C-alpha positions in Angstrom: 57.0 127.9 163.4 56.4 124.3 162.4 58.8 121.6 162.7 61.0 121.0 159.7 60.0 117.3 159.4 56.3 118.3 159.4 57.0 120.8 156.5 58.8 118.1 154.6 55.8 115.7 155.0 53.3 118.3 153.9 55.3 119.2 150.8 55.5 115.5 149.8 51.8 114.9 150.1 50.7 117.2 147.3 53.4 116.0 144.9 52.7 112.3 145.6 49.0 113.0 145.1 49.8 114.8 141.8 52.1 112.0 140.8 49.3 109.4 141.4 46.8 111.5 139.5 49.3 111.9 136.7 49.8 108.2 136.5 46.1 107.6 136.6 45.6 110.1 133.7 48.4 108.4 131.7 46.7 105.0 132.2 43.4 106.4 131.1 45.0 108.0 128.0 46.6 104.7 127.1 43.2 103.0 127.4 41.6 105.6 125.2 44.4 105.2 122.6 44.0 101.4 122.6 40.3 101.6 122.3 40.7 104.1 119.4 43.0 101.8 117.6 40.6 98.9 118.1 37.7 100.9 116.8 39.8 102.0 113.7 40.6 98.3 113.0 37.0 97.4 113.4 35.9 100.2 111.0 38.5 99.1 108.5 37.3 95.5 108.7 33.6 96.6 108.4 34.4 98.8 105.4 36.2 95.9 103.7 33.3 93.6 104.4 30.8 96.2 103.1 32.8 96.4 99.9 32.8 92.7 99.5 29.1 92.5 100.1 28.4 95.3 97.6 30.4 93.4 95.0 28.4 90.2 95.8 25.2 92.1 95.6 26.1 93.6 92.2 27.0 90.1 90.9 23.8 88.7 92.2 21.8 91.5 90.6 23.6 90.9 87.2 22.8 87.2 87.5 19.2 88.0 88.3 18.9 90.4 85.4 20.4 87.7 83.1 18.0 85.1 84.4 15.0 87.5 84.0 16.0 88.1 80.4 16.2 84.4 79.8 12.8 83.9 81.4 11.2 86.6 79.2 12.7 85.1 76.1 11.5 81.7 77.2 8.0 83.1 77.8 7.9 84.7 74.4 9.1 81.5 72.7 6.5 79.5 74.6 3.7 81.9 73.6 4.5 81.7 69.9 2.5 79.2 68.1 4.4 78.4 64.9 3.5 76.1 62.1 6.1 74.0 60.2 6.6 76.5 57.5 6.7 79.4 59.8 9.2 77.5 62.0 11.8 77.5 59.2 11.2 81.1 58.5 11.5 82.0 62.2 14.8 80.0 62.4 16.2 82.0 59.4 15.2 85.3 60.9 16.8 84.4 64.3 20.0 83.3 62.5 20.0 86.6 60.6 19.7 88.5 63.9 22.5 86.4 65.4 24.8 87.2 62.4 24.0 90.9 62.7 24.8 90.8 66.4 28.1 89.0 65.7 29.0 91.7 63.1 28.2 94.4 65.7 30.4 92.7 68.3 33.2 92.3 65.8 32.9 96.0 64.9 32.9 97.0 68.5 36.0 94.9 69.2 38.0 96.8 66.5 
């Protein structure tokens, strides 16, 4: 038979080892939890930035489309050779179009 103090020592070793392993696992779990939270925060931040960039891009595309429309109108106007008499008639035609557009806008606003 073994000495009682030797048995006591042998019984403590496995439980101490298990306790250290348990503490090590708890520490690793806490590290994983912290890293997970950090990654979630980064993902939220990246999604927010992505949304802001999409809004900016849509705004820039709208501005580009407006600018391209103005450029096309400018090209058309520059390519038109209009005499004095035709100029007055063209002005009246454009004013008529503007009045019709204003009526359409007013109708849509109702």
